[in-house]
N, CA, C and O atoms as a GROMACS GRO file, in nm:
protein
  452
    1MET      N    1   3.813  -1.778   9.014
    1MET     CA    2   3.868  -1.690   8.947
    1MET      C    3   4.048  -1.683   8.973
    1MET      O    4   4.123  -1.699   9.070
    2ASN      N    5   4.061  -1.654   8.849
    2ASN     CA    6   4.235  -1.626   8.829
    2ASN      C    7   4.261  -1.478   8.828
    2ASN      O    8   4.229  -1.403   8.736
    3SER      N    9   4.312  -1.447   8.926
    3SER     CA   10   4.346  -1.236   8.888
    3SER      C   11   4.452  -1.239   8.840
    3SER      O   12   4.511  -1.136   8.873
    4ARG      N   13   4.502  -1.290   8.788
    4ARG     CA   14   4.621  -1.288   8.681
    4ARG      C   15   4.610  -1.272   8.554
    4ARG      O   16   4.572  -1.376   8.499
    5PRO      N   17   4.637  -1.137   8.442
    5PRO     CA   18   4.622  -1.100   8.349
    5PRO      C   19   4.627  -1.238   8.240
    5PRO      O   20   4.653  -1.329   8.318
    6SER      N   21   4.618  -1.288   8.127
    6SER     CA   22   4.692  -1.354   8.087
    6SER      C   23   4.750  -1.322   7.979
    6SER      O   24   4.726  -1.225   7.907
    7GLN      N   25   4.844  -1.425   7.963
    7GLN     CA   26   4.944  -1.409   7.977
    7GLN      C   27   4.975  -1.421   7.802
    7GLN      O   28   5.004  -1.539   7.785
    8THR      N   29   4.981  -1.350   7.671
    8THR     CA   30   4.993  -1.360   7.519
    8THR      C   31   5.102  -1.408   7.503
    8THR      O   32   5.183  -1.384   7.592
    9PRO      N   33   5.132  -1.460   7.432
    9PRO     CA   34   5.291  -1.514   7.381
    9PRO      C   35   5.315  -1.379   7.319
    9PRO      O   36   5.235  -1.319   7.247
   10LYS      N   37   5.430  -1.339   7.354
   10LYS     CA   38   5.513  -1.174   7.274
   10LYS      C   39   5.559  -1.223   7.093
   10LYS      O   40   5.597  -1.340   7.081
   11VAL      N   41   5.554  -1.149   6.982
   11VAL     CA   42   5.578  -1.241   6.882
   11VAL      C   43   5.724  -1.138   6.861
   11VAL      O   44   5.717  -1.020   6.895
   12SER      N   45   5.869  -1.201   6.795
   12SER     CA   46   5.916  -1.099   6.713
   12SER      C   47   5.897  -0.987   6.662
   12SER      O   48   5.800  -0.976   6.587
   13LEU      N   49   5.969  -0.889   6.684
   13LEU     CA   50   5.968  -0.797   6.514
   13LEU      C   51   5.987  -0.855   6.428
   13LEU      O   52   5.906  -0.857   6.335
   14GLY      N   53   6.079  -0.911   6.426
   14GLY     CA   54   6.144  -0.981   6.284
   14GLY      C   55   6.036  -1.087   6.227
   14GLY      O   56   6.048  -1.131   6.113
   15ARG      N   57   5.950  -1.119   6.296
   15ARG     CA   58   5.849  -1.222   6.250
   15ARG      C   59   5.698  -1.194   6.168
   15ARG      O   60   5.627  -1.240   6.078
   16ARG      N   61   5.705  -1.062   6.290
   16ARG     CA   62   5.572  -1.006   6.229
   16ARG      C   63   5.645  -0.938   6.140
   16ARG      O   64   5.620  -0.839   6.210
   17THR      N   65   5.719  -0.889   6.044
   17THR     CA   66   5.777  -0.866   5.965
   17THR      C   67   5.781  -0.932   5.820
   17THR      O   68   5.757  -0.922   5.700
   18LEU      N   69   5.818  -0.987   5.901
   18LEU     CA   70   5.863  -1.166   5.784
   18LEU      C   71   5.612  -1.216   5.769
   18LEU      O   72   5.542  -1.255   5.676
   19ARG      N   73   5.592  -1.191   5.869
   19ARG     CA   74   5.426  -1.184   5.830
   19ARG      C   75   5.350  -1.120   5.744
   19ARG      O   76   5.247  -1.137   5.679
   20GLY      N   77   5.451  -1.025   5.769
   20GLY     CA   78   5.361  -0.934   5.647
   20GLY      C   79   5.409  -0.904   5.509
   20GLY      O   80   5.338  -0.885   5.410
   21PHE      N   81   5.529  -0.904   5.515
   21PHE     CA   82   5.598  -0.955   5.419
   21PHE      C   83   5.488  -1.078   5.261
   21PHE      O   84   5.445  -1.063   5.146
   22GLY      N   85   5.495  -1.181   5.364
   22GLY     CA   86   5.444  -1.267   5.300
   22GLY      C   87   5.333  -1.272   5.267
   22GLY      O   88   5.289  -1.333   5.169
   23TRP      N   89   5.230  -1.165   5.398
   23TRP     CA   90   5.065  -1.157   5.309
   23TRP      C   91   5.083  -1.061   5.190
   23TRP      O   92   5.003  -1.068   5.096
   24THR      N   93   5.203  -0.955   5.187
   24THR     CA   94   5.201  -0.800   5.115
   24THR      C   95   5.181  -0.903   4.972
   24THR      O   96   5.082  -0.903   4.899
   25VAL      N   97   5.380  -1.038   4.949
   25VAL     CA   98   5.391  -1.102   4.877
   25VAL      C   99   5.254  -1.192   4.792
   25VAL      O  100   5.246  -1.209   4.671
   26ALA      N  101   5.172  -1.231   4.879
   26ALA     CA  102   5.100  -1.327   4.865
   26ALA      C  103   4.933  -1.254   4.791
   26ALA      O  104   4.847  -1.297   4.714
   27GLY      N  105   4.948  -1.168   4.841
   27GLY     CA  106   4.855  -1.048   4.772
   27GLY      C  107   4.877  -0.957   4.668
   27GLY      O  108   4.773  -0.948   4.603
   28SER      N  109   4.963  -0.888   4.626
   28SER     CA  110   5.054  -0.897   4.460
   28SER      C  111   5.042  -1.034   4.438
   28SER      O  112   4.923  -1.060   4.453
   29MET      N  113   5.083  -1.099   4.420
   29MET     CA  114   5.058  -1.228   4.268
   29MET      C  115   4.927  -1.279   4.287
   29MET      O  116   4.868  -1.318   4.186
   30SER      N  117   4.863  -1.287   4.411
   30SER     CA  118   4.686  -1.341   4.356
   30SER      C  119   4.666  -1.238   4.262
   30SER      O  120   4.623  -1.280   4.154
   31SER      N  121   4.688  -1.103   4.271
   31SER     CA  122   4.638  -0.943   4.184
   31SER      C  123   4.688  -0.959   4.063
   31SER      O  124   4.651  -0.895   3.965
   32LYS      N  125   4.754  -1.025   4.065
   32LYS     CA  126   4.896  -1.048   3.946
   32LYS      C  127   4.802  -1.156   3.836
   32LYS      O  128   4.798  -1.122   3.718
   33VAL      N  129   4.742  -1.263   3.871
   33VAL     CA  130   4.651  -1.387   3.854
   33VAL      C  131   4.600  -1.363   3.794
   33VAL      O  132   4.612  -1.379   3.672
   34VAL      N  133   4.482  -1.292   3.878
   34VAL     CA  134   4.365  -1.242   3.818
   34VAL      C  135   4.358  -1.171   3.717
   34VAL      O  136   4.258  -1.193   3.649
   35ASN      N  137   4.453  -1.060   3.666
   35ASN     CA  138   4.493  -0.981   3.606
   35ASN      C  139   4.524  -1.037   3.511
   35ASN      O  140   4.473  -1.007   3.403
   36LEU      N  141   4.642  -1.160   3.525
   36LEU     CA  142   4.672  -1.239   3.347
   36LEU      C  143   4.514  -1.324   3.337
   36LEU      O  144   4.457  -1.344   3.230
   37GLY      N  145   4.478  -1.354   3.430
   37GLY     CA  146   4.336  -1.397   3.352
   37GLY      C  147   4.237  -1.357   3.347
   37GLY      O  148   4.127  -1.401   3.383
   38GLY      N  149   4.277  -1.244   3.288
   38GLY     CA  150   4.160  -1.095   3.211
   38GLY      C  151   4.192  -1.108   3.115
   38GLY      O  152   4.107  -1.148   3.036
   39GLN      N  153   4.362  -1.077   3.052
   39GLN     CA  154   4.445  -1.074   3.012
   39GLN      C  155   4.386  -1.192   2.884
   39GLN      O  156   4.354  -1.176   2.766
   40LEU      N  157   4.389  -1.285   2.953
   40LEU     CA  158   4.333  -1.404   2.928
   40LEU      C  159   4.258  -1.415   2.784
   40LEU      O  160   4.264  -1.412   2.661
   41ALA      N  161   4.185  -1.430   2.901
   41ALA     CA  162   4.019  -1.374   2.884
   41ALA      C  163   3.971  -1.275   2.741
   41ALA      O  164   3.902  -1.315   2.647
   42LEU      N  165   4.036  -1.123   2.758
   42LEU     CA  166   3.969  -1.095   2.638
   42LEU      C  167   4.023  -1.118   2.556
   42LEU      O  168   3.944  -1.130   2.462
   43ALA      N  169   4.188  -1.145   2.505
   43ALA     CA  170   4.277  -1.221   2.421
   43ALA      C  171   4.211  -1.299   2.372
   43ALA      O  172   4.243  -1.310   2.254
   44TRP      N  173   4.074  -1.411   2.417
   44TRP     CA  174   3.990  -1.504   2.340
   44TRP      C  175   3.892  -1.459   2.298
   44TRP      O  176   3.853  -1.508   2.192
   45LEU      N  177   3.826  -1.370   2.347
   45LEU     CA  178   3.719  -1.322   2.347
   45LEU      C  179   3.679  -1.246   2.251
   45LEU      O  180   3.567  -1.235   2.201
   46LEU      N  181   3.801  -1.183   2.222
   46LEU     CA  182   3.811  -1.033   2.072
   46LEU      C  183   3.866  -1.028   2.002
   46LEU      O  184   3.946  -1.121   2.002
   47LEU      N  185   3.879  -0.951   1.908
   47LEU     CA  186   3.926  -0.944   1.793
   47LEU      C  187   4.100  -0.914   1.803
   47LEU      O  188   4.134  -0.836   1.893
   48PRO      N  189   4.186  -0.959   1.734
   48PRO     CA  190   4.322  -0.870   1.738
   48PRO      C  191   4.259  -0.736   1.732
   48PRO      O  192   4.160  -0.736   1.805
   49ALA      N  193   4.269  -0.674   1.699
   49ALA     CA  194   4.266  -0.566   1.581
   49ALA      C  195   4.167  -0.448   1.777
   49ALA      O  196   4.186  -0.343   1.839
   50ASP      N  197   4.068  -0.576   1.782
   50ASP     CA  198   4.016  -0.465   1.934
   50ASP      C  199   4.045  -0.534   2.053
   50ASP      O  200   3.972  -0.527   2.152
   51PHE      N  201   4.128  -0.588   2.049
   51PHE     CA  202   4.292  -0.620   2.159
   51PHE      C  203   4.393  -0.483   2.155
   51PHE      O  204   4.439  -0.424   2.253
   52GLY      N  205   4.411  -0.454   2.032
   52GLY     CA  206   4.508  -0.354   2.027
   52GLY      C  207   4.434  -0.237   2.079
   52GLY      O  208   4.518  -0.154   2.115
   53LEU      N  209   4.318  -0.196   2.099
   53LEU     CA  210   4.276  -0.073   2.098
   53LEU      C  211   4.234  -0.062   2.289
   53LEU      O  212   4.212   0.037   2.358
   54ILE      N  213   4.238  -0.230   2.330
   54ILE     CA  214   4.247  -0.178   2.483
   54ILE      C  215   4.379  -0.219   2.514
   54ILE      O  216   4.411  -0.191   2.629
   55GLY      N  217   4.465  -0.276   2.446
   55GLY     CA  218   4.601  -0.225   2.488
   55GLY      C  219   4.641  -0.049   2.546
   55GLY      O  220   4.687  -0.006   2.652
   56LEU      N  221   4.582   0.038   2.376
   56LEU     CA  222   4.612   0.115   2.369
   56LEU      C  223   4.492   0.242   2.538
   56LEU      O  224   4.539   0.328   2.612
   57ALA      N  225   4.363   0.198   2.531
   57ALA     CA  226   4.384   0.229   2.630
   57ALA      C  227   4.405   0.207   2.791
   57ALA      O  228   4.372   0.278   2.886
   58TYR      N  229   4.470   0.084   2.784
   58TYR     CA  230   4.531   0.068   2.876
   58TYR      C  231   4.688   0.131   2.953
   58TYR      O  232   4.741   0.141   3.064
   59THR      N  233   4.715   0.164   2.799
   59THR     CA  234   4.853   0.297   2.818
   59THR      C  235   4.812   0.417   2.858
   59THR      O  236   4.846   0.473   2.962
   60VAL      N  237   4.709   0.476   2.739
   60VAL     CA  238   4.664   0.582   2.829
   60VAL      C  239   4.649   0.603   2.940
   60VAL      O  240   4.706   0.689   3.008
   61SER      N  241   4.532   0.493   2.989
   61SER     CA  242   4.537   0.493   3.194
   61SER      C  243   4.627   0.535   3.297
   61SER      O  244   4.627   0.621   3.385
   62THR      N  245   4.713   0.434   3.252
   62THR     CA  246   4.833   0.414   3.318
   62THR      C  247   4.910   0.516   3.301
   62THR      O  248   4.961   0.550   3.408
   63PHE      N  249   4.946   0.592   3.197
   63PHE     CA  250   4.946   0.744   3.219
   63PHE      C  251   4.889   0.778   3.303
   63PHE      O  252   4.922   0.794   3.420
   64ALA      N  253   4.780   0.794   3.246
   64ALA     CA  254   4.734   0.922   3.367
   64ALA      C  255   4.711   0.893   3.472
   64ALA      O  256   4.674   0.988   3.541
   65ASN      N  257   4.721   0.735   3.555
   65ASN     CA  258   4.759   0.713   3.701
   65ASN      C  259   4.895   0.744   3.791
   65ASN      O  260   4.926   0.766   3.909
   66ILE      N  261   4.967   0.730   3.640
   66ILE     CA  262   5.107   0.808   3.715
   66ILE      C  263   5.112   0.909   3.736
   66ILE      O  264   5.194   0.965   3.808
   67VAL      N  265   4.951   0.993   3.626
   67VAL     CA  266   5.029   1.138   3.712
   67VAL      C  267   4.992   1.106   3.840
   67VAL      O  268   5.071   1.103   3.934
   68GLY      N  269   4.843   1.074   3.850
   68GLY     CA  270   4.790   1.051   3.965
   68GLY      C  271   4.890   1.076   4.105
   68GLY      O  272   4.888   1.169   4.186
   69GLN      N  273   4.957   0.984   4.101
   69GLN     CA  274   5.008   0.876   4.220
   69GLN      C  275   5.090   1.006   4.291
   69GLN      O  276   5.207   1.020   4.257
   70SER      N  277   5.027   1.108   4.394
   70SER     CA  278   5.095   1.206   4.420
   70SER      C  279   5.190   1.131   4.612
   70SER      O  280   5.291   1.177   4.667
   71GLY      N  281   5.138   1.061   4.640
   71GLY     CA  282   5.212   0.996   4.775
   71GLY      C  283   5.130   1.079   4.856
   71GLY      O  284   5.207   1.152   4.918
   72ILE      N  285   4.974   1.114   4.895
   72ILE     CA  286   4.875   1.180   5.000
   72ILE      C  287   4.866   0.999   5.132
   72ILE      O  288   4.857   0.994   5.254
   73ARG      N  289   4.874   0.901   5.044
   73ARG     CA  290   4.763   0.835   5.131
   73ARG      C  291   4.956   0.787   5.254
   73ARG      O  292   4.972   0.780   5.376
   74VAL      N  293   5.008   0.776   5.194
   74VAL     CA  294   5.151   0.788   5.228
   74VAL      C  295   5.183   0.868   5.342
   74VAL      O  296   5.227   0.810   5.441
   75VAL      N  297   5.162   1.037   5.345
   75VAL     CA  298   5.164   1.132   5.444
   75VAL      C  299   5.064   1.058   5.560
   75VAL      O  300   5.093   1.040   5.678
   76LEU      N  301   4.927   1.018   5.484
   76LEU     CA  302   4.824   1.014   5.585
   76LEU      C  303   4.842   0.883   5.718
   76LEU      O  304   4.795   0.865   5.831
   77VAL      N  305   4.931   0.814   5.632
   77VAL     CA  306   4.927   0.682   5.742
   77VAL      C  307   5.120   0.767   5.803
   77VAL      O  308   5.176   0.702   5.891
   78GLN      N  309   5.172   0.854   5.769
   78GLN     CA  310   5.298   0.838   5.841
   78GLN      C  311   5.242   0.927   5.964
   78GLN      O  312   5.271   0.926   6.083
   79ARG      N  313   5.136   1.014   5.878
   79ARG     CA  314   5.079   1.107   6.009
   79ARG      C  315   4.934   1.105   6.111
   79ARG      O  316   4.865   1.187   6.172
   80HIS      N  317   4.938   0.943   6.085
   80HIS     CA  318   4.807   0.922   6.152
   80HIS      C  319   4.748   0.994   6.258
   80HIS      O  320   4.628   1.004   6.283
   81GLY      N  321   4.874   1.058   6.336
   81GLY     CA  322   4.826   1.087   6.461
   81GLY      C  323   4.774   1.214   6.503
   81GLY      O  324   4.741   1.262   6.611
   82GLN      N  325   4.778   1.266   6.347
   82GLN     CA  326   4.759   1.408   6.328
   82GLN      C  327   4.622   1.429   6.235
   82GLN      O  328   4.567   1.530   6.191
   83MET      N  329   4.593   1.289   6.227
   83MET     CA  330   4.462   1.280   6.141
   83MET      C  331   4.386   1.464   6.110
   83MET      O  332   4.446   1.550   6.044
   84ARG      N  333   4.270   1.481   6.166
   84ARG     CA  334   4.185   1.567   6.208
   84ARG      C  335   4.293   1.701   6.124
   84ARG      O  336   4.242   1.773   6.037
   85ARG      N  337   4.440   1.716   6.166
   85ARG     CA  338   4.472   1.796   6.096
   85ARG      C  339   4.478   1.807   5.942
   85ARG      O  340   4.438   1.906   5.879
   86TRP      N  341   4.542   1.674   5.878
   86TRP     CA  342   4.538   1.692   5.746
   86TRP      C  343   4.466   1.570   5.687
   86TRP      O  344   4.514   1.502   5.595
   87ALA      N  345   4.352   1.548   5.744
   87ALA     CA  346   4.260   1.473   5.617
   87ALA      C  347   4.159   1.592   5.566
   87ALA      O  348   4.055   1.555   5.512
   88THR      N  349   4.174   1.685   5.574
   88THR     CA  350   4.058   1.776   5.443
   88THR      C  351   4.152   1.833   5.358
   88THR      O  352   4.114   1.836   5.242
   89ALA      N  353   4.292   1.892   5.382
   89ALA     CA  354   4.384   1.906   5.289
   89ALA      C  355   4.370   1.741   5.209
   89ALA      O  356   4.370   1.724   5.087
   90ALA      N  357   4.362   1.656   5.291
   90ALA     CA  358   4.439   1.517   5.168
   90ALA      C  359   4.268   1.519   5.079
   90ALA      O  360   4.248   1.529   4.958
   91PHE      N  361   4.170   1.506   5.187
   91PHE     CA  362   4.067   1.568   5.066
   91PHE      C  363   4.082   1.596   4.940
   91PHE      O  364   4.084   1.531   4.835
   92TRP      N  365   4.095   1.738   4.978
   92TRP     CA  366   4.093   1.842   4.870
   92TRP      C  367   4.211   1.790   4.730
   92TRP      O  368   4.191   1.770   4.610
   93MET      N  369   4.298   1.785   4.790
   93MET     CA  370   4.398   1.802   4.674
   93MET      C  371   4.403   1.635   4.632
   93MET      O  372   4.524   1.618   4.616
   94SER      N  373   4.354   1.536   4.612
   94SER     CA  374   4.271   1.410   4.616
   94SER      C  375   4.205   1.404   4.490
   94SER      O  376   4.229   1.342   4.386
   95LEU      N  377   4.070   1.523   4.545
   95LEU     CA  378   3.995   1.575   4.459
   95LEU      C  379   4.100   1.645   4.334
   95LEU      O  380   4.127   1.598   4.224
   96VAL      N  381   4.124   1.706   4.365
   96VAL     CA  382   4.215   1.788   4.234
   96VAL      C  383   4.260   1.738   4.113
   96VAL      O  384   4.212   1.755   4.001
   97ILE      N  385   4.409   1.640   4.165
   97ILE     CA  386   4.505   1.528   4.112
   97ILE      C  387   4.381   1.428   4.056
   97ILE      O  388   4.397   1.387   3.940
   98GLY      N  389   4.242   1.378   4.137
   98GLY     CA  390   4.114   1.303   4.047
   98GLY      C  391   4.110   1.409   3.887
   98GLY      O  392   4.165   1.365   3.786
   99LEU      N  393   4.045   1.538   3.884
   99LEU     CA  394   4.025   1.592   3.794
   99LEU      C  395   4.115   1.621   3.735
   99LEU      O  396   4.091   1.660   3.621
  100PHE      N  397   4.238   1.617   3.774
  100PHE     CA  398   4.338   1.644   3.665
  100PHE      C  399   4.376   1.547   3.570
  100PHE      O  400   4.434   1.570   3.464
  101GLN      N  401   4.344   1.452   3.607
  101GLN     CA  402   4.383   1.256   3.566
  101GLN      C  403   4.256   1.208   3.498
  101GLN      O  404   4.235   1.101   3.441
  102ALA      N  405   4.151   1.344   3.521
  102ALA     CA  406   4.041   1.278   3.402
  102ALA      C  407   4.031   1.347   3.342
  102ALA      O  408   3.971   1.311   3.241
  103LEU      N  409   4.080   1.510   3.345
  103LEU     CA  410   4.129   1.606   3.243
  103LEU      C  411   4.186   1.568   3.124
  103LEU      O  412   4.152   1.585   3.006
  104ILE      N  413   4.343   1.476   3.211
  104ILE     CA  414   4.417   1.413   3.103
  104ILE      C  415   4.414   1.268   2.998
  104ILE      O  416   4.499   1.227   2.919
  105MET      N  417   4.268   1.209   3.040
  105MET     CA  418   4.228   1.137   2.983
  105MET      C  419   4.157   1.130   2.880
  105MET      O  420   4.161   1.037   2.798
  106ILE      N  421   4.048   1.281   2.872
  106ILE     CA  422   4.035   1.342   2.846
  106ILE      C  423   4.088   1.371   2.664
  106ILE      O  424   4.057   1.341   2.548
  107ALA      N  425   4.143   1.416   2.710
  107ALA     CA  426   4.285   1.461   2.619
  107ALA      C  427   4.321   1.381   2.541
  107ALA      O  428   4.296   1.389   2.421
  108ALA      N  429   4.393   1.282   2.600
  108ALA     CA  430   4.476   1.203   2.552
  108ALA      C  431   4.385   1.096   2.412
  108ALA      O  432   4.424   1.048   2.306
  109ALA      N  433   4.246   1.095   2.490
  109ALA     CA  434   4.156   0.979   2.454
  109ALA      C  435   4.150   1.025   2.261
  109ALA      O  436   4.135   0.942   2.171
  110PRO      N  437   4.166   1.157   2.244
  110PRO     CA  438   4.114   1.158   2.047
  110PRO      C  439   4.246   1.098   2.006
  110PRO      O  440   4.270   1.003   1.932
  111LEU      N  441   4.368   1.221   2.114
  111LEU     CA  442   4.470   1.123   2.042
  111LEU      C  443   4.523   0.936   1.993
  111LEU      O  444   4.566   0.868   1.900
  112ALA      N  445   4.476   0.932   2.150
  112ALA     CA  446   4.500   0.771   2.134
  112ALA      C  447   4.405   0.722   2.035
  112ALA      O  448   4.436   0.616   1.981
  113ALA      N  449   4.286   0.783   1.997
  113ALA     CA  450   4.189   0.725   1.886
  113ALA      C  451   4.225   0.789   1.713
  113ALA      O  452   4.156   0.751   1.618
   0.00000   0.00000   0.00000
């Protein structure tokens, strides 16, 4: 038996940052490719007027999502050591913001139609 602890090679912060950046870019690019494929499939399957309606629906839902981006997730990540303290407030804020987003979409639907 070897009583020495196993030595793991230390990876520099720069290398870990570069690897994380690479995974982030790869995830973002794959998401864009999948979205482009979905858009091309819709353009091929739908009539031009129906595709225009989908574009309008995307616009309304994107506006509601912009309103809902409050940064709660960022706060939770930054304060991960105090998760117990922030989790309940974050839950209720997320719920209220989600309901507000739904109300925006319900109010905008007749106007968009």
